[in-house]
N, C-alpha and C positions, 0 to 999 in steps of 0.2 A: 504494500500500500504506500504509494509515493508520499502522500501528505496525510498521515494518520490524524484522526480527530483529536484535537488537543484536550488533554484531561485537565479539569479545573480542580485545583487544590484549595482548600480553604480551612478556616480554623475557629477558645471556649470555656466554661462552667461556672456555677455559683456555689457558694457555701451551703451545704445541706445540714440542717440541725440534727444533732445526734439524738437517738431515741433514748430517753431517760426511763429507767426502771425504778419504780417507787418501792423502796425498801426502808425499813425502820432502823436498821443497824447503822450507827454512826461510822463504823469502820467500812462498811460496804458503801455508804454514801460518799465517804472520802475517796474510796477507790474509784467509784463511778465518776466523781468530779474530776479526778486526775485523768481517767481514761477519756472522758468527754473532751477535756482540754486538748489532749493529744490528737483526737479525731478531728477537732475543728482546725487545729494547726496544720493538719494534713489535707485540708479541703482546698481544692484548686480554686484560685481567686477569680477565674473567668466563668461566667454563668453558663449553665447547661442550656442547650437550645436545639432546635431543628430549623434548618434553613434550606431553601430551595433556590436554584439558580437556573436560568435558561442558558443554553449553550449554543453559540453560533459558530458556524464554520464558513469563512469567507463571506460573512454578512447574512448567511441563511440559517434560520433556526434549525438546529440539528439534533438537539437532545435536552435532557434535564439532569441536573446534578443535585443530589440530596445529601445533606451533611447533618449528622446527629452527634451530639456530645452528651453523655450521661454518666452519672455516678452509680457504681454497682453496690450491691449489698455489703461487700467486704471492704468498702471504702476506697477502692481503686476506681479508675475511670476507663470508659470505653468511648472511642471516637471512630466513626466510620464515614466513608464517602462512597456513594454509588452513583455512577453516571451511565445513563442508557439513552439510546437514540429514540427520537420521536419520528424519525423517517425510517421505514422498514428496510430501505435499500442500503442503509449505512450499517455495515457489519462490525460494530464495535461495542464494547462493554467494559467498564472499569468497576472493580469493587476492591476497596482497601479498608482495612480497619486496624486499630491499635488499642492495646490495653496498656495503661501506664499508672504510675503512682506519683504523687506530689510530695516530696520530702525536702525540707530545708531549702525552700525556694528553688527547687530543681525538679524538672520532669524526668522521671526514670522509666523509660519504655520497658515493657515486659515482653510483648509479642506484637510483631507487625505482620499482618496477613495481606496478601495481594492476589488477585485473580483478574488478569487483564487479557482482553481479546481485541485485536486489531486486524480485521480481515482474516487471512490465513495464519497470522502470527498470534501466538498466545503464550502466556507464562503464568505460573502459579507457584506460590511458595510461602514460607513463613520464616521471618527472621526472629530468633529467640534470644533474649537478653538474660544471661545468667549472672546476676549481680553478686551472688555469693562466691562463685568461682571466677568472677571478673572476665567472662568470655561472652562472645556473641557469635551467632552463625546461622546459616541456612542449610538445614539437613535434608530438605525436601525439594530443593531445586535440582535442575539437571546436573549441575556441578556443585555438590555440597562443599561448604567451606566453614571455617571457624577461625576466630582471631581474638586477641585480647581486647577488652572494652576500652576505647579511648576516653579521655576525660570529657565529661559533659556531652556524651554522644546522644543524638536523637535519631528517630526514624523519620521517614518521609512525611508522616502526618504530624507527629509531635513537634517536629521542627516548625511547622506553621503555627502551632499553639504557642510555642516558645517565642516566636516572633511577635505574636499579638501581645503576650505578656510583657515583653521587653518594651514595646511601644507604650504600654500603659505606664511604664516606669521611666519614660522619656529617655531611653537608651538610644544611642546612635551607632554604636559598634555592633552591627548586626551580622555576625559571622558565626556559622554553626557547622559542627561536624555531624554528618548524616550517614547512617548505615542504610544503604539501598539494598536491593535484592541480591546483588552479587559483589558489592564493593562498598568502601567508605569514601565519601567525598566531602569537600568543603563547599558550603553554600554561603555566598556573600550577597548582602542586600544594601541598597543605598536609598536614603530618603530624598525625594525630589522636591518636597514641599507640600502645601495644602491646596486643595481645590474643592469647589462646590460641585457635588455630583447629584444629578437627578436620577431617581430610580422609581419603579412602580410603587415603592413603599413611602416615597417622599424624597425631599432634598436634604442632603447631609453634607457637613464639612468633613472631608476625608483627607487622610495623609496618604500621599502617593509614594509607593515604594517600588524600586526597580531591582530586578534580579537578572543578571546576564548569564545565560547558560554557557554559551560559547560565542565566538565571533559571528555577529549577524543575527543571533537568536536571543531574545529577551522577553521577560514577562513583567508587566506593570500591574500592580494591585492597589486598590483604593480601600483604606480601612476607615470606617466611620467612627469618629471620636466619641460621639454620644452613644454609640452602641458597643462600648468597651472594645473598640478597634476591631469590630467584626468586619471581615471583607465584604464589600457590597458590589464591587466591580473588578473585573480582571480582563486584560487583553494580552495576547501573545503575538509577538512580531518576529518576522523573518525578513532580514534585509530591509527593515523599515516598513514593511507591509503587514497590516493586521491580518492574521490568518485565523485566529480563534478569539472568542469573546465570551464572557460570562457576566450575568447581571442578576442581582438578588430579586426574587419575586415573592418570597414568602418567608416569614420569620415568626417563630414562637419560642418565647422564653419559658423556663419553668416558673420564674417569678413574673407573674402577669403585670404587676405594677411597674416593674423595671422596663418591661416591653413597652407599655403605654407611654412612660415618661420619655424613653429614648425616641420613639417614633414621633412624639409630639414636638420635642425640642429640635430634633434634627441635628 
């Protein structure tokens, strides 16, 4: 497939209140208080949500991308991205997901799963992160591999979450070590400024961020400040020409009041 449909990556979560068990024992209450404090400290600071984006290929609507971020019962998090065509003649499909923990202001990936189909080409696998033994690897790919875990490593999805979080902290050094399906790469991003962006959900002030893949290939993403730097628009360029686009069309927060406030203020 000469020009595969561009995949849209985007990024998330809110603090979820710990479930308190009512007991009369002071000792148990003290234990629960300590345990609750630890649980809250490990809550990812970006809100859980579901967002949908239309996907355009050379200006023609070609699919929809759905992104969900949620906290699991064990306190860890799950984020997934599914992109499917809306035109039957386009043979592509992307499904990626990641499980991760939030510890000491760091995202610690656990498992990154991918199932990608582009025409006759397809790949499927799982990158597992063994933090106890400090190794990561992909044992289900066509060419299994394993290596030592680099410092602050992310997977392809958690990297996007880390970028969002860093934007909320006003950081400008946006460089990340990312474990892909078959190797580890360095992703670098550059802030280009702020722009007013119109979307089906309203108009937002957004930070424009550029990522250069290789010479002549780049991706621009707009992150809405009032939506906790949620990506609301993305385009992919090859040699200066826009070949792929994505725009937010639907957003639902777990915290309804936060959703209403963000959409109202823009």
